[in-house]
C-alpha positions, 0 to 999 in steps of 0.5 A: 098390770097395775099402777105400781108395776115397773117395766124393765127392759132386759138387754140381757148383759147380766146388769152391766151399765145400759147407753139410752138416748133420748131424742129430744125437740121442742115438741109436747110429744119429746117430752112426753117420751122422756117423762115416759123413759124416766118412769118406765125405764129409768125409775125402775131400775134398782138405785145402784144401777149405773144406766147412763141417759144422754138428752140429744137434740138435732139442730136442723141447719139454718139454710140461707138464700142471699140475694145476688147484689153485694148488699145482700151479703151484709144482711144475710150474714146479719139473718144468719147471725140472727138465726143461729143465735135463735137456735142456739137459744131454743137448743139451750130452752128444750135442754133446759126443759128436759134436764128439769124434768129429769132432775125432778126424777133425781136423774142426772144426765149427759146433755148433747146438741149436734147439727144436721138433718135429725134422723140423720144426726140421731142414727149418727150420734147413736153409733157414736155414743155406742147407745143400747137404746133409743127413745123418741117420740112420735107426733102421730102424723098420719102416712100422707103427712109422713111421707111428705114431711120425712119421719124422723122416727120412722128414719130412726127405727129403719136407720139405727144401730140399737133398738129404738123405743117410740112413745106415742103420746095418748091422744 
């Protein structure tokens, strides 16, 4: 394939619009997967194509272990509020970064933030959104690391209700 070749993903729906969900987080691999999607799937479509691109960020739930006395309640509440604020700011930053990348390709997107275990949230939202394709990055962890940390991409490949494209970043 030459540099001008286009990858076309056919879904057998005779030109009907597809819903493509791209899972994004703070990682380089995630933004590379989005960039790959924009360059190889979205940009390869005709201008009159009505494919919908959804950026999905899954916020991990905040876990705080409060102390046993009454004074710990106030500090844990303050800590929880602070952590929630930080997580919301991080989600905004991630979606702004992804949205900027999409804007550079003149692609409009829908943005969603959901809270929960990332693998479960992504699979649930793919189902709710009736997605035709899920695209996500791969960290390239070893099998041992994946088994300890629980690979989100592996979970989605096994459990998502639509095809999953895992984009590996070149070394």
